[in-house]
C-alpha positions as CSV (number, residue, x, y, z in Angstrom):
1,M,20.4,14.2,26.3
2,L,16.5,13.2,26.8
3,I,13.9,15.8,27.3
4,G,12.1,15.6,30.6
5,L,9.0,13.8,31.4
6,T,6.5,15.6,32.0
7,L,7.6,18.4,29.0
8,G,7.7,15.6,26.6
9,R,4.7,14.1,27.4
10,Y,3.0,17.7,26.5
11,F,5.2,17.9,23.6
12,A,4.0,14.6,22.3
13,L,0.6,15.6,22.5
14,R,1.0,18.7,20.8
15,F,2.6,16.3,18.0
16,A,-0.2,13.8,18.2
17,R,-3.4,16.1,18.4
18,T,-2.3,18.1,15.2
19,V,-0.9,15.5,12.9
20,L,-4.2,13.5,14.1
21,G,-6.1,16.5,13.5
22,V,-4.9,17.0,9.7
23,F,-5.1,13.3,8.9
24,I,-8.7,13.1,10.3
25,T,-9.8,16.4,8.3
26,V,-8.6,14.9,4.8
27,F,-10.0,11.9,5.9
28,A,-13.6,13.3,6.3
29,L,-13.3,15.1,2.9
30,V,-11.6,12.5,0.9
31,Y,-15.3,10.1,2.5
32,T,-17.5,13.3,1.4
33,L,-16.1,13.1,-2.1
34,D,-16.0,9.6,-2.9
35,F,-19.7,9.2,-1.1
36,V,-20.7,11.3,-3.5
37,E,-18.8,9.9,-6.6
38,L,-20.8,6.7,-5.6
39,L,-23.8,8.3,-5.2
40,R,-23.5,9.6,-9.0
41,R,-22.3,6.0,-10.2
42,A,-24.8,4.3,-8.4
43,G,-27.5,5.7,-11.2
44,D,-30.6,3.1,-12.1
45,A,-27.8,-0.2,-10.2
46,E,-30.5,-2.6,-8.0
47,G,-29.9,-2.6,-4.3
48,A,-28.1,1.0,-4.0
49,S,-29.3,2.6,-1.4
50,A,-27.6,5.5,0.2
51,G,-26.7,3.9,3.4
52,L,-24.9,0.9,1.6
53,M,-23.0,3.6,-0.6
54,A,-21.7,5.3,2.8
55,Q,-21.1,1.7,4.2
56,L,-19.0,1.1,0.8
57,S,-17.2,4.7,0.6
58,L,-15.9,4.0,4.7
59,Y,-14.2,0.8,3.0
60,R,-13.1,2.7,0.0
61,T,-11.6,5.7,1.9
62,P,-8.7,4.3,4.5
63,A,-6.7,2.7,1.5
64,V,-7.2,6.2,-0.4
65,A,-6.1,8.3,3.1
66,E,-3.2,5.7,3.7
67,G,-1.4,8.2,0.8
68,V,-1.6,11.3,2.9
69,L,-0.6,9.9,5.5
70,P,3.2,11.4,4.9
71,F,1.7,14.9,4.2
72,A,-0.4,14.8,7.3
73,V,2.8,14.4,9.9
74,L,4.5,16.8,7.5
75,F,1.7,19.5,8.2
76,G,0.6,18.4,11.5
77,S,4.0,19.1,12.5
78,M,4.6,22.3,11.4
79,A,1.5,23.2,12.8
80,A,2.2,21.6,16.6
81,L,5.5,23.5,16.0
82,L,4.4,27.0,14.8
83,Q,1.6,27.0,17.8
84,L,4.4,26.3,20.1
85,S,6.8,29.0,18.9
86,R,3.9,31.4,18.6
87,K,2.6,31.3,22.1
88,L,6.4,31.3,23.0
89,E,6.6,28.0,24.2
90,L,9.6,27.6,22.5
91,V,11.2,30.5,23.7
92,V,10.9,29.2,27.3
93,A,12.2,25.8,26.4
94,R,15.6,27.3,24.8
95,A,15.6,29.6,28.1
96,A,15.7,27.1,29.9
97,G,18.3,25.5,28.5
98,I,17.0,23.0,26.3
99,S,18.2,22.6,22.6
100,A,16.0,22.5,19.7
101,W,17.2,18.6,19.6
102,Q,16.0,17.6,22.7
103,F,12.4,19.2,22.2
104,L,12.1,17.3,19.2
105,Q,12.7,14.4,20.1
106,P,8.9,14.1,21.1
107,G,8.0,14.9,17.9
108,L,10.2,12.3,16.1
109,F,8.7,9.2,19.0
110,V,5.6,10.4,17.6
111,A,6.5,10.3,14.0
112,L,8.2,6.4,14.5
113,A,5.3,5.1,16.6
114,L,2.6,6.3,14.2
115,G,4.8,5.1,11.5
116,A,5.1,1.7,13.2
117,F,1.3,2.0,13.4
118,T,0.0,2.4,9.9
119,V,2.7,-0.4,9.0
120,G,1.4,-3.1,11.0
121,I,-1.9,-2.2,11.7
122,Y,-3.4,0.7,9.5
123,N,-2.0,-0.6,6.4
124,P,-3.9,-4.2,6.9
125,V,-6.7,-3.2,7.9
126,S,-7.3,-0.5,5.1
127,A,-6.3,-3.2,2.4
128,M,-9.0,-5.8,4.0
129,M,-11.4,-3.3,3.6
130,K,-10.1,-2.6,-0.2
131,Q,-10.7,-6.0,-0.6
132,R,-14.2,-6.0,0.7
133,S,-15.2,-2.6,-1.2
134,T,-14.6,-4.0,-4.3
135,E,-16.6,-7.2,-3.4
136,I,-19.3,-5.1,-3.0
137,E,-19.0,-3.2,-6.2
138,A,-19.4,-6.1,-8.3
139,K,-22.1,-7.5,-7.1
140,I,-24.4,-3.3,-6.8
141,F,-22.7,-2.2,-9.8
142,A,-22.4,-5.7,-12.4
143,K,-25.6,-5.1,-14.1
144,S,-25.6,-1.2,-13.7
145,T,-25.5,0.2,-17.1
146,K,-24.8,4.0,-15.1
147,A,-22.1,2.8,-12.9
148,S,-18.6,2.1,-15.0
149,S,-15.9,3.9,-13.1
150,G,-14.0,4.8,-16.8
151,K,-11.5,2.1,-15.6
152,D,-12.4,-0.6,-17.5
153,L,-10.0,-3.9,-17.4
154,W,-9.2,-5.3,-20.8
155,I,-7.6,-8.7,-21.7
156,R,-6.9,-10.1,-25.1
157,Q,-6.6,-13.8,-25.0
158,K,-6.3,-17.2,-27.8
159,G,-8.3,-20.3,-27.1
160,L,-8.9,-23.6,-28.9
161,D,-11.9,-21.8,-30.6
162,G,-10.5,-18.5,-31.6
163,G,-9.2,-14.9,-29.8
164,A,-11.6,-13.1,-27.8
165,I,-10.9,-9.7,-26.2
166,I,-12.6,-9.2,-22.7
167,R,-13.7,-5.8,-21.2
168,A,-14.6,-6.0,-17.0
169,E,-16.0,-3.2,-14.8
170,T,-14.5,-4.4,-11.9
171,A,-12.1,-6.8,-11.2
172,I,-12.6,-8.6,-7.7
173,E,-8.8,-8.0,-6.0
174,G,-6.9,-11.4,-5.0
175,T,-9.5,-13.0,-7.3
176,T,-9.2,-14.3,-11.1
177,T,-13.3,-13.0,-11.4
178,L,-14.4,-10.2,-13.1
179,A,-17.8,-8.3,-12.9
180,G,-19.5,-6.8,-15.4
181,V,-18.1,-8.6,-18.5
182,T,-18.2,-8.1,-22.2
183,V,-16.3,-10.9,-24.4
184,F,-15.7,-10.4,-28.1
185,T,-15.0,-13.7,-29.7
186,F,-13.6,-14.0,-32.8
187,D,-12.2,-16.9,-35.2
188,D,-8.8,-18.2,-36.1
189,A,-9.3,-15.6,-39.2
190,G,-10.1,-12.6,-37.0
191,L,-13.2,-12.5,-38.2
192,F,-15.9,-11.2,-35.7
193,V,-17.7,-14.3,-34.2
194,S,-20.1,-13.2,-31.3
195,Q,-20.7,-10.7,-28.6
196,I,-20.9,-12.4,-25.2
197,I,-22.4,-9.5,-22.1
198,A,-22.4,-11.6,-18.4
199,A,-22.7,-10.1,-14.6
200,R,-19.5,-12.1,-14.0
201,A,-16.8,-14.2,-15.4
202,S,-14.6,-16.6,-13.0
203,L,-11.0,-17.8,-14.9
204,H,-10.3,-21.2,-14.1
205,D,-7.6,-23.6,-15.7
206,G,-8.3,-23.7,-19.5
207,Y,-11.5,-21.6,-19.5
208,W,-13.4,-18.5,-18.7
209,E,-16.5,-19.4,-16.7
210,L,-19.4,-16.7,-17.5
211,S,-22.7,-16.2,-15.1
212,D,-25.9,-14.9,-16.2
213,A,-24.4,-14.7,-19.7
214,R,-26.5,-13.0,-23.3
215,V,-24.9,-14.4,-26.5
216,L,-25.8,-11.9,-29.5
217,T,-24.4,-13.1,-33.3
218,A,-25.2,-12.2,-36.6
219,E,-26.8,-15.2,-37.8
220,S,-29.3,-16.0,-34.7
221,P,-30.8,-14.1,-31.9
222,P,-29.9,-13.2,-28.6
223,E,-29.9,-16.5,-26.2
224,A,-29.0,-16.5,-22.7
225,F,-27.1,-18.9,-20.9
226,G,-26.9,-19.2,-16.7
227,T,-23.9,-20.7,-17.4
228,Y,-21.6,-19.9,-20.1
229,L,-18.0,-21.3,-20.9
230,I,-15.2,-19.9,-23.0
231,A,-11.4,-21.7,-23.9
232,S,-8.6,-19.9,-22.6
233,T,-4.6,-20.2,-22.3
234,L,-4.4,-17.9,-19.5
235,D,-2.7,-18.4,-16.6
236,P,-4.8,-17.7,-13.7
237,G,-1.7,-17.2,-11.7
238,Q,-1.0,-14.5,-13.5
239,V,-4.2,-12.9,-13.9
240,R,-4.9,-13.0,-10.3
241,Q,-1.2,-11.2,-9.9
242,R,-3.0,-8.5,-12.5
243,F,-6.1,-8.3,-10.5
244,T,-3.9,-8.0,-7.3
245,P,-2.2,-4.4,-6.9
246,P,0.3,-4.3,-4.4
247,E,-1.5,-1.8,-2.4
248,S,-4.5,-3.9,-1.9
249,V,-1.9,-7.2,-0.2
250,P,-2.2,-6.6,3.6
251,F,1.3,-6.2,5.2
252,W,1.7,-9.2,6.9
253,Q,0.6,-11.1,3.3
254,L,3.6,-9.7,1.7
255,P,5.9,-12.0,2.3
256,D,3.5,-14.8,1.3
257,T,2.7,-13.3,-1.4
258,I,6.0,-12.5,-2.8
259,A,7.1,-16.3,-2.3
260,R,3.9,-17.6,-4.3
261,T,4.7,-15.4,-6.8
262,E,8.1,-16.4,-7.4
263,R,7.5,-19.9,-7.5
264,A,5.2,-19.4,-9.9
265,G,8.0,-18.0,-11.8
266,L,6.2,-14.6,-11.7
267,D,7.8,-11.4,-11.6
268,A,7.5,-9.9,-7.7
269,T,9.1,-6.6,-8.1
270,R,6.0,-4.9,-7.5
271,Y,5.5,-6.9,-3.8
272,R,8.9,-6.3,-3.0
273,L,8.9,-2.9,-3.4
274,Q,5.9,-2.2,-1.3
275,Y,7.1,-4.6,1.3
276,D,10.0,-2.3,1.5
277,V,8.0,1.2,1.2
278,L,6.4,0.3,4.3
279,W,8.8,-0.7,6.1
280,A,10.8,2.6,5.5
281,R,7.9,4.3,6.4
282,P,8.9,5.2,9.7
283,V,11.9,7.0,8.5
284,L,9.5,8.8,6.2
285,F,7.2,10.0,8.1
286,V,10.4,11.1,11.0
287,A,12.5,12.8,7.5
288,M,8.5,14.7,7.7
289,V,9.6,15.8,11.0
290,L,12.9,16.6,10.2
291,V,11.8,19.3,7.2
292,A,8.8,20.7,9.7
293,A,11.4,21.4,12.1
294,T,13.7,23.2,9.6
295,V,10.6,26.1,8.6
296,S,8.9,26.1,12.0
297,L,11.2,27.0,14.7
298,R,11.8,30.6,13.8
299,F,10.4,33.2,16.2
300,F,7.1,35.2,15.4
301,R,8.5,38.4,15.9
302,F,11.4,38.1,13.4
303,G,9.2,38.1,10.5
304,G,9.1,36.0,7.3
305,V,7.4,32.8,9.1
306,G,4.8,32.9,6.0
307,K,7.7,32.0,3.4
308,L,9.6,29.6,5.4
309,V,5.9,27.7,6.1
310,L,5.9,27.6,1.8
311,G,9.1,26.6,1.6
312,G,8.3,23.6,3.7
313,V,5.4,23.2,1.8
314,A,7.5,23.1,-1.1
315,A,10.0,21.1,0.4
316,G,7.3,17.9,1.1
317,F,6.1,18.3,-2.2
318,A,9.6,18.1,-3.9
319,L,10.2,14.8,-0.9
320,Y,7.1,13.2,-2.1
321,V,8.0,13.5,-6.2
322,A,11.2,12.0,-5.7
323,R,10.2,9.3,-3.7
324,Q,7.5,8.3,-7.0
325,V,9.9,8.9,-9.0
326,M,12.1,6.5,-7.2
327,E,9.3,3.8,-6.5
328,G,8.4,4.1,-10.7
329,L,12.1,3.2,-11.1
330,G,12.0,-0.1,-8.6
331,A,8.9,-1.5,-10.2
332,S,10.4,-1.3,-13.7
333,G,13.7,-3.0,-12.4
334,I,15.8,0.0,-13.3
335,V,16.6,0.8,-9.5
336,A,16.9,-2.3,-6.9
337,A,13.4,-2.1,-4.7
338,P,15.2,-1.4,-1.3
339,V,17.3,1.1,-2.5
340,A,13.9,2.6,-4.2
341,A,11.7,2.6,-1.1
342,W,14.5,3.8,1.0
343,F,16.3,6.4,-0.6
344,P,14.0,9.0,-0.5
345,A,13.4,8.4,4.1
346,V,16.7,8.5,4.0
347,V,17.5,10.8,2.5
348,G,15.4,13.3,3.6
349,S,16.2,12.7,7.0
350,L,19.6,13.5,6.2
351,L,18.6,17.0,4.5
352,G,16.6,17.8,7.5
353,T,19.0,17.0,9.7
354,L,21.9,19.0,8.1
355,T,19.4,22.3,7.7
356,L,18.8,22.0,11.5
357,L,22.8,21.7,12.7
358,Y,23.3,24.7,10.0
359,Q,20.2,26.6,11.7
360,E,21.0,25.7,15.1
361,D,24.6,25.2,15.7
362,G,25.9,27.4,12.4
């Protein structure tokens, strides 16, 4: 039986308000920490003003905050149910003949709606903002000596002129462009030839194009070049795939990305897994609401609420760990991508339902 419209709207607003409150709090915390870190990295970077760092942090934060959405649903649902229980509103609802399954319906609806919104709208926006942030970082930090994030990229290649090792501070996602580049070249015998420092490097068919390059060798003084070319046998498609993590591809572009990757003869498992993970997100949010309900419906006068809340937090983290393990197995190809994506959400929902059946219906 469905709950009444007025009461259902009231419960739904309570769920939505607390979930959004938790998410906004986490979003603000992530933004503040990231902004402080960017100010530290800015150092001597030319044009790195506080306003620009604030804008860059705003572009970066949505993608990071997206990872805590399940916990926002879990903690927000727990907070909403505990508030309703503390104010005896759930007691009144039960006295009116409304079961736990009925007053959980608004929360489950909010979870499904929020999951659909984050997949269809929030994820594409955050992915595009993340790509934009990498472009800004590449422009600002390419020539800075203090801006390294500690996550340098390393590429080893063989070309017509010998081997080369390429280090880059930043890769612009969705492209074959690197920023903050240092190249160490070697001859066919493996002996060091030169060191090349460039602001940017773009991979084309058969060669790297370096911009604002400075070449250092043991036999001659440093030379500066506006453009410098290095032969390469790397495939631009493979490099582009490596530089574009699945999390940076908007949901609506994932099918085309999967098709292009497979047409190029490359492994699209990571993109398929991300696509299935996003499809499973609304069900994962439902699982979080059910887990929250198993530990939040106890009457306050019976005591022991604190232990139940800690149990709910532990259950949420256990579900998170299971999800990470399954995604790791799916990304490595050990488990099929649909199984890896849907297993945590489905199992979490079933376990939450089973626990509620035991608690409510014996």
